[in-house]
C-alpha angles and dihedrals in degrees: 000000000000117000092201096059119107115226130199129217111287094020112131113239100178143328125270092248090063103044139010111239118241127164126351095019140093134202114239125212091254091058097257121131114225135188122253093193140048098254153099120296115232116205119197102200093184096056095026093234133140131201137162124236108210117235089220126038103265119211105225127197113203137187109277095031119127114226139188113225142172117228112235103172134014124203129174098273105012140031130209117227140176113234108227100178150343125248118266100000096063136224124005117236089226119026115236127216118240139184111230122210134181114202093191101050121076089216126023086220088073090058107037145027134197111279095024118141110221143179114223142170118242106233100170141016103174120149091004093294114124117214118197126193123206095186099095115098092246094052132077142084117339098179131011138185129215112261090220107043105010096238119143110266121237119222114244111179104294099348137059120240132205110216092200101046095028087225128139125218132188122235138159096245134190121239086247093053111159094014099136092180089060091048091051089048092051094053095043104257098108119128 
């Protein structure tokens, strides 16, 4: 086991009987331990542990993180969004795709619309798929566009209103809805 060797994702680095997996590795069904990063394996012979140090700094999204995302598609029960940044660390170098859920709404269509900018809580990251929930009180839509004309919607009590179309839409909004300074702060562009 050479510590200087560079491994690629999926490449076996040892077997479970030899070392306990720590960070940057995954256990395969055959008992081998494989890398999930391009990086250098680190073997702790005293503790019998193995981990992978990534060659590049990898932006990780973990359960419990708050993220800012843009909704790309809305279906009846789930929405697909592109994660733009983590709160409070700022924008991601490469946007990640996430599935957005709302445990309180019967239909996600009552909570989100395409093009909405939301704040959500990461509840799962298994198998590389990020799942975001907008049900917590401090999560929801921060900025929303009209489905008809694309104009930014204005908050009126519990609904959002388009001043051009005179149409109302329902969203699960944040207390800070429409606060563009807060949005810029969340994605790392604040002064």
